[in-house]
C-alpha positions as CSV (number, residue, x, y, z in Angstrom):
1,M,0.0,0.0,0.0
2,I,1.4,3.4,-1.0
3,F,0.1,6.6,0.8
4,G,0.6,10.0,-0.9
5,D,-0.4,13.5,-0.1
6,D,-3.9,13.0,-1.4
7,Y,-4.2,9.4,-2.5
8,V,-3.8,5.7,-1.6
9,T,-2.7,3.1,-4.1
10,P,-3.6,-0.5,-3.3
11,A,-0.8,-3.1,-3.1
12,G,-0.3,-4.9,-6.4
13,W,-1.6,-2.0,-8.5
14,K,-0.3,-2.1,-12.1
15,G,-0.6,1.1,-14.0
16,N,0.5,2.2,-17.5
17,I,4.1,3.0,-16.9
18,V,7.1,3.4,-19.3
19,L,10.2,1.9,-17.9
20,H,13.5,2.7,-19.7
21,Q,15.7,-0.2,-18.4
22,E,18.6,0.8,-20.7
23,R,18.7,4.3,-19.0
24,M,18.6,2.7,-15.6
25,D,21.4,0.3,-16.6
26,E,23.6,3.3,-17.5
27,C,23.5,4.5,-13.8
28,K,26.5,3.6,-11.7
29,K,25.7,0.9,-9.3
30,D,27.1,2.7,-6.3
31,K,25.1,5.9,-6.8
32,I,21.7,6.7,-5.3
33,I,19.1,7.9,-7.8
34,T,15.8,9.6,-7.2
35,I,12.8,8.8,-9.4
36,E,10.0,11.4,-9.4
37,A,6.8,10.6,-11.2
38,W,3.8,12.8,-11.8
39,D,0.2,12.0,-12.7
40,L,-1.0,14.7,-15.1
41,S,-4.6,13.4,-15.2
């Protein structure tokens, strides 16, 4: 379960996302990255 500022997403929810694995693979393994996602609906 994910709780946001004004929403709750049930566990196991599968939405329409675009995952760029090749871009993630380019990141160095010892670095921390932040992924920020927005819902523009």
